[in-house]
N, C-alpha and C positions, 0 to 999 in steps of 0.2 A: 749624676748627669741631669741637667735640667731641661724639662719639657712639660692646678690652680695658680695663680700669678705670684711673682716675687713682689716684695714691697718696693724695691728700687727699680725693678723691671716688670711693670704691671702686666705685660702681655706674654710673659714667658712662663711655661709650665714647669712643674717640679716632678721629674720622673724618678723611678726606682729601679734602675738597671743593675743586674748582678755582675759579678766579676767576669764570668765567661763571656757575657755579651760585650763587655768592655774590650776584652781581648780580641774578639772577632771584629768589632767595629774599628779598632785602632791598629789592627795588624800586629798584635802582640801575643805572647805566650806566658803562661804561668812561670815557666823557667826564666824567661827574661826579667819578669818582675822580681822574682826571687833574687836575681843576680844584680839588681840595681845597686850602685855604690853609694847612693844617697836617697833622700826622701822623694816621693812622687807627689805632685800637685794635681788635684782634680778640681777644675774650675770651668763651669760650676758643678758642684757636687750633688745638688738636689738631695733626694732621699735615697741615694744609691747604697748598695751593699759593699762597694769597693773598699772603703777604708777598713771595714771589719774583716772581709774575706782576705784581702791582700796581707793584712797583718799576720795571718796564719802562715803566710809564705815567708815571713821575715821582711816584708816590704813595708816601710813606713809611709803612710799616706796622710796628707793634709788636705782636707776638702774645704773649698771656699764657695760661699753662696750668700747673697743678700738675704735669702729666706731664713738664715740662721739667726737673724736678729729677732725673729718672732718666737713666741713660746712653742715648745715642742709639739703640743697638741694641735696647734695651728698648722705647723709644717706637715704633720701627719694628715690633716684634713686636705691640705693642698695636694699632697701626693695621691690621696684617694681620688681627688677630683681629676688629676692628670691621668690616673689609671682609667677612669670612666671615659675621659676624652679620647684616650688611645684606643680603647675597645670600640668606641663609636667610629673612629676614623678607620680602624682596620676593617670594619664591616662595610663602611661606605666606600673606602678607597684602598682596597687590599694591595694594589700594585705598588703602593708607596711604602709598604711595611715588610719586615723580615719574616713574617709567619706565613709560609706557603701551604698549599695543600700537601699532606693531609692534616696539617696542624691547624687547630682552631684558635681564634684569639684568646679564649679563656685558658687554654693549655699554655700558650706562650706567656700570658700575663701572670700565671701562677708563679713564675720565676721572679716577677716584679714584687709579688706579695711577700715572698721570702726575703728578698733584698730589702724591702721596706721595713720588715720586722728586725732584720739585722741592723739597719741604720738606726732605728729607734733605740735598740738596746745599746749599741756602741756609742751613739752620741750622748746618751744619758750617763754611761760609765766613763767616757773619755771626751768630755766637752772641748778640751784643748785641741782636739784634732779637727774641729769644725769651726771655721772662722767666718764671721759675718763681714763680707766685703764684696765689692762688685767691680768688674772691669769698666773702664780702662785703668783703674788705680788699685794696686794690691799692696797690702802692708807687709811686704817681705823684702829682705835685702837682695842685692844683686846676686845671681847665681846660687840661690838657696836650694834649688831642686835639681835632681838628676834627670828627671823626666816630668814633663807637664802635659796633661791631657785636657782638651776642651771640646766637649761634645754638645751638639744640639743647642747652639747659642749664636755664635758670631755670624754664621752664614744662614742659619735657620730662621732668623728673625730680622730681615732687612729693614723692616719698619722701625726697629729699635736700634739696630747697628747699621747705619749707613756707611758708605765707603770710608769716610774720614774716621769714624769711630771704629770700624773694623781694623784699619791700619793702626790706630792707637792701641787697641786691645791686643792685637798680635804682637806688636812691639813690646808691650808690657809683659806678655807671657814669655817672650824671649829674654827680657831683662832679668826676670826672677829665676831663669833656668841656667844651670851651669854651662860654661862655654864648651864643655865636653859632653853635654847632654843634648836633648832635643825637645821640641814642642810638636805635638800631634793634634791636629784639628780636623773634625768632621761633624756633620756632613758638609759638603760644599754646595749645597742647594737649600732652598727654603722649604717650608712645610708643605708646599704644593708640588715639590719635586723639580722646581725650576732651578737650573744651575746658575751660579753667580756669573753674571755677564761681564764683570770687570775684574776677573781673577788675574788675568795677565798683567794689566796695569798695576794691580795691587801688589803682585809679586815683584814687579819692577821697582815700585816704591820701597818695598822691603829691602831689595837689593841695594838701593841707595843708602839705606841705613845699616849696611854691612850685615844683612840677614840673608842667608842662603835658603832657598826653598826648593822643594820637589814635590811631585804628586805621586804618592804610593798607591798602587792598586792591589787590592787583596780580596779574597773571598769573604763575603758578608756572613753574618750570623744565620744559622739554620738553613738557608736556601742556597748559599754559595754565590749569590749575585755579587758582582764586583762592587766593592766599596772604594771610593776615592778619598784618600787622607792627605791633607796638607802637612808636610813635615818641614819644620823650620829649625835652622841651626845658626850658631854664631859663625859668620863667614871667615873670621880671623882666627878660629881655634887652631888650625894647623900651624899658623905662624907662631901662635903663643906656645904650642907644644914643642916647636922647634927652636924656641928662644929667639925668633926673629922679631924685629920691631913691627908694631901694628900701625898701619898708616892712618 
């Protein structure tokens, strides 16, 4: 999950979140990941441990990030820079981050350190699981993934993803996701905690493209504060499963 800059998205950081934080942020469980009928797409993947950890559950993960076009040592340096930026932000603006009292930033970020090491080892051993690409165009066939996750990108960086690009990115994520699967996106605010002010018009535009949407509210990581997740699905999937014609 991405939060030092990407080559294609120069203002976006490269974070190193572990599997359990993914589950909390997206309202998922290890059991659900283990039961997925197909691969999972992590877009952007950053230097996260998801692909390595989920593989142990039997869950196939493909991570996508423009940073993967860079040499691995450079990606590692970017991840370290993101860790330092997060530590500074957690100290300066603790209300924006998931590490509450009595947890200190360093204790929370140790999970990032482990995830970053897992990423480095897994990406070196299985480079085919890490694809260099960027939204809003992904090099995958329609319906290739059972579940798609996108964290800390589409709404977190409004200066990079304006409304039109957000719509294009979300539409692309749905395209590469199975009609029986879903896309989950979070957070729905920028890096200053400001909520997206045009979420309703954006959801309406998605609906015009036959993409159903809902807002899932679930306890966040560590502190239990509510996390809002945008869930997207193919609006015609029920008709397809019933053998009815799609309008």
